[in-house]
C-alpha positions, -999 to 999 in steps of 0.1 A, spaced: -353 -144 683 -374 -141 651 -363 -105 647 -326 -115 649 -332 -143 622 -349 -118 599 -320 -93 604 -295 -121 597 -313 -132 565 -316 -96 554 -279 -90 560 -270 -121 540 -292 -110 512 -278 -75 513 -242 -88 511 -251 -110 481 -267 -80 462 -247 -64 434 -236 -28 438 -261 -17 412 -290 -31 432 -277 -17 464 -276 18 450 -310 13 434 -325 -1 467 -310 28 487 -324 54 463 -359 37 464 -359 36 502 -347 72 504 -374 84 480 -401 64 498 -391 78 532 -390 114 518 -423 109 500 -441 95 531 -426 122 553 -438 148 528 -473 133 528 -475 131 565 -461 166 572 -482 182 545 -513 164 556 -508 174 592 -500 211 584 -530 214 560 -553 197 584 -544 222 611 -547 251 587 -581 240 574 -594 234 609 -582 268 620 -597 283 589 -630 266 595 -630 278 631 -624 313 620 -652 310 594 -675 297 621 -665 325 645 -671 351 618 -705 336 610 -715 335 647 -703 371 653 -721 383 622 -754 366 634 -748 380 668 -746 416 655 -775 412 630 -799 396 655 -795 420 685 -827 440 678 -848 409 670 -835 391 701 -843 421 722 -878 424 707 -883 386 707 -890 387 669 -888 350 663 -900 350 626 -872 374 616 -847 354 636 -858 322 618 -855 337 584 -820 351 593 -806 317 604 -823 298 576 -807 321 550 -774 318 566 -775 280 567 -785 279 530 -755 301 521 -729 278 538 -731 241 534 -706 235 562 -731 248 588 -747 219 606 -771 239 627 -779 274 641 -800 283 670 -806 315 691 -816 318 727 -824 348 748 -807 358 780 -830 335 800 -820 305 779 -853 303 760 -851 290 725 -860 317 700 -851 301 666 -833 270 653 -826 251 620 -833 215 632 -859 200 610 -868 171 634 -870 192 665 -844 208 687 -822 185 707 -825 197 743 -792 182 754 -774 206 730 -784 234 752 -762 221 781 -730 219 762 -705 246 754 -716 268 782 -702 303 781 -675 312 807 -673 345 825 -656 374 808 -658 357 774 -679 367 744 -672 336 721 -664 300 728 -656 270 706 -664 234 717 -657 203 695 -686 178 696 -685 142 685 -719 136 668 -735 112 644 -727 136 616 -690 135 626 -669 161 644 -687 194 647 -672 227 661 -699 242 683 -693 280 684 -712 302 709 -713 340 706 -731 364 729 -757 388 716 -750 419 737 -749 456 738 -726 478 757 -748 476 788 -762 441 788 -764 406 773 -796 398 756 -790 364 742 -767 339 726 -761 325 690 -749 289 686 -734 278 652 -723 242 645 -696 239 617 -693 204 602 -658 188 596 -669 166 567 -657 190 540 -625 194 559 -619 157 560 -628 153 524 -605 181 514 -577 165 535 -583 130 520 -583 145 485 -550 164 492 -535 133 507 -545 113 477 -530 139 454 -498 140 474 -496 102 475 -500 99 437 -474 127 432 -450 109 456 -454 76 438 -448 94 405 -417 110 419 -405 77 433 -411 61 399 -391 88 382 -365 85 410 -362 48 404 -356 53 367 -330 80 374 -314 59 401 -312 29 377 -295 51 351 -272 67 377 -263 33 393 -256 18 359 -234 48 351 -215 43 383 -213 5 383 -206 0 346 -169 11 349 -166 -9 381 -179 -40 362 -152 -33 336 -127 -32 364 -140 -66 377 -139 -82 343 -103 -69 337 -93 -82 371 -107 -116 363 -88 -115 330 -56 -108 348 -64 -136 372 -66 -159 342 -32 -147 330 -42 -122 304 -20 -92 313 -27 -74 280 -62 -63 293 -69 -26 292 -99 -6 304 -114 23 284 -135 47 304 -145 80 288 -149 100 320 -126 121 342 -138 111 377 -121 90 404 -131 57 387 -113 69 355 -82 76 376 -86 41 391 -89 26 356 -58 45 345 -38 32 375 -52 -3 367 -40 -1 331 -6 10 342 -5 -19 367 -15 -44 340 11 -30 316 37 -33 343 26 -68 352 28 -77 315 64 -64 314 73 -83 346 58 -115 331 78 -111 299 109 -105 319 102 -135 340 97 -156 309 130 -143 296 148 -151 328 131 -185 329 144 -193 295 179 -182 306 176 -202 338 164 -233 318 194 -229 294 217 -227 324 201 -258 339 205 -277 307 241 -266 305 247 -279 340 230 -312 333 250 -317 301 282 -307 319 276 -328 350 263 -358 330 272 -361 294 303 -339 291 322 -354 320 311 -389 312 322 -386 276 355 -373 287 359 -403 310 350 -427 281 376 -411 259 403 -416 286 393 -452 290 394 -458 252 428 -443 251 438 -467 280 423 -496 261 444 -487 230 476 -488 251 465 -520 269 460 -539 236 497 -535 229 508 -545 264 481 -568 279 452 -577 255 433 -596 283 434 -565 305 422 -544 275 392 -567 270 383 -565 307 385 -527 305 363 -528 274 337 -548 292 337 -523 320 335 -495 295 304 -512 279 286 -512 312 297 -477 320 285 -465 286 251 -481 293 249 -463 326 257 -430 308 230 -438 283 204 -443 311 215 -410 327 212 -391 294 177 -405 289 167 -393 323 180 -358 315 160 -358 283 129 -371 301 132 -344 327 134 -318 300 102 -331 282 80 -337 313 66 -307 332 83 -300 364 66 -318 393 43 -339 370 37 -372 387 68 -369 408 73 -390 439 104 -375 455 106 -399 484 105 -430 462 129 -416 436 154 -405 462 153 -439 480 158 -456 446 187 -433 438 204 -439 472 199 -477 469 215 -478 434 242 -453 446 253 -476 474 254 -507 451 273 -489 423 299 -470 444 301 -490 476 294 -459 498 272 -463 528 243 -437 529 222 -428 560 189 -412 548 166 -392 570 133 -380 553 101 -366 569 70 -386 560 54 -356 544 83 -347 521 63 -349 489 37 -325 502 64 -301 515 83 -299 482 54 -298 457 66 -286 423 101 -280 437 109 -317 440 129 -320 407 151 -291 416 159 -304 450 165 -339 436 191 -324 412 209 -306 440 210 -338 461 222 -360 432 248 -335 422 262 -334 457 263 -372 458 281 -373 424 307 -348 436 313 -370 467 318 -400 445 341 -382 421 362 -362 445 359 -370 482 368 -407 485 342 -410 512 329 -442 528 299 -428 545 273 -401 537 245 -387 558 215 -370 541 189 -353 563 159 -333 551 137 -315 576 111 -287 577 122 -257 598 94 -231 600 88 -220 564 121 -235 551 132 -269 540 167 -277 554 189 -302 534 221 -313 552 246 -335 534 278 -346 551 305 -371 543 338 -385 558 359 -379 527 391 -361 522 376 -327 521 390 -296 503 397 -259 507 363 -243 498 377 -208 491 404 -221 469 381 -243 449 355 -216 443 382 -190 434 396 -214 407 364 -230 396 369 -221 359 405 -234 360 395 -266 378 364 -270 355 343 -279 385 309 -265 377 292 -289 401 295 -266 431 283 -236 411 253 -255 396 242 -266 431 244 -230 444 226 -215 414 198 -240 416 193 -233 453 193 -195 446 168 -200 418 144 -214 443 149 -184 466 172 -204 489 209 -205 499 237 -231 499 267 -232 523 296 -255 520 319 -262 550 350 -284 543 386 -287 553 413 -310 540 410 -345 557 379 -333 577 352 -343 553 325 -320 538 292 -306 549 267 -290 526 238 -270 541 209 -259 519 179 -239 529 149 -235 505 116 -217 511 87 -241 511 65 -216 492 76 -197 462 83 -160 470 
């Protein structure tokens, strides 16, 4: 359980690390593992080699003493044997002890200053058909290799030489070598860390530039360019990134240009559908008033009063167009409330009954597309008032998967859709075109179904999210 928690914390920490630190950590771990492996392998190999070398040295010493002591052992010359082993021990500090016995096991000479340990005689007994034997002994002086060599001639065995080789110098040598290798490994690791730091910085610096450039593009700065003075894969990636940024900048400029053109078209439609047609209507009514003053002044005054109210309504509509041009699209809009207000005023002004069906979440569904949808709906209602002579209108908005469906139907006189669209310039009815273009500008579509004396149905589908 604790191990899983540690692994989880380490995984979280590793994910949070920067690429530079991950490369550096990987190099440090690799160098440490290689260094420790080198120390362990080298120490093990050297330890075996030194032990083997010491054993060979002990064997050589024992065989040499065996050859040189044959006559003295045979003649039982203890004084010469003692001088022989004392000199040999003085010459080699790794020799712990030497003693010689005859064929009967009697002690002839030894180098023990405090007396010969009798128990030593019973260890490392010689086997049949062997002339030398090595036996490791664990003593107070540490590990000692006890080497037994027979003193013999071609005919008979006359005695035995025993030499004890200490391992202290071997251990000291191994410790010294391990210390040297450890220091060397740490030095190599330190150099490796410095090189890994430089290498990781060299690798991650271009990547950091790519990240910064990506963040700049995310902020909308498509003029960002990356300069990398290498010819590796990262440089190729930077080149592709620069080309992508340039292309995005071009697309953005093109989108701005199209947006300006679209906005100009929208303003033209607003002026046509509002101001231009209303001003034309005012001119006709003024001409009517001029004629009525000559025929029926009272009727002319009545028409002027109507014209005054109508002009005030046109003024309010014009102010709304100006306000919509100056306020950012979607800023503070409440589509549901505005549409309900429009429908209520529409019914009062024109005497046409409207059945409205809106989903409760319509404001969340539309978002910043509320104004454009509002224009399409109001344009459809204005067309119904001007041309259809309808008494009832049904408006239904509903969400259908990723699309918003807007269905507007009336019981008016209808019209021939193909004929109207084919002669739109001649009939000067830009309302249908403006509705369709606004729907298309949102990535949607508009379909009009109508027949003479059969009413009109307008079906609009608009994606909820911008494509």
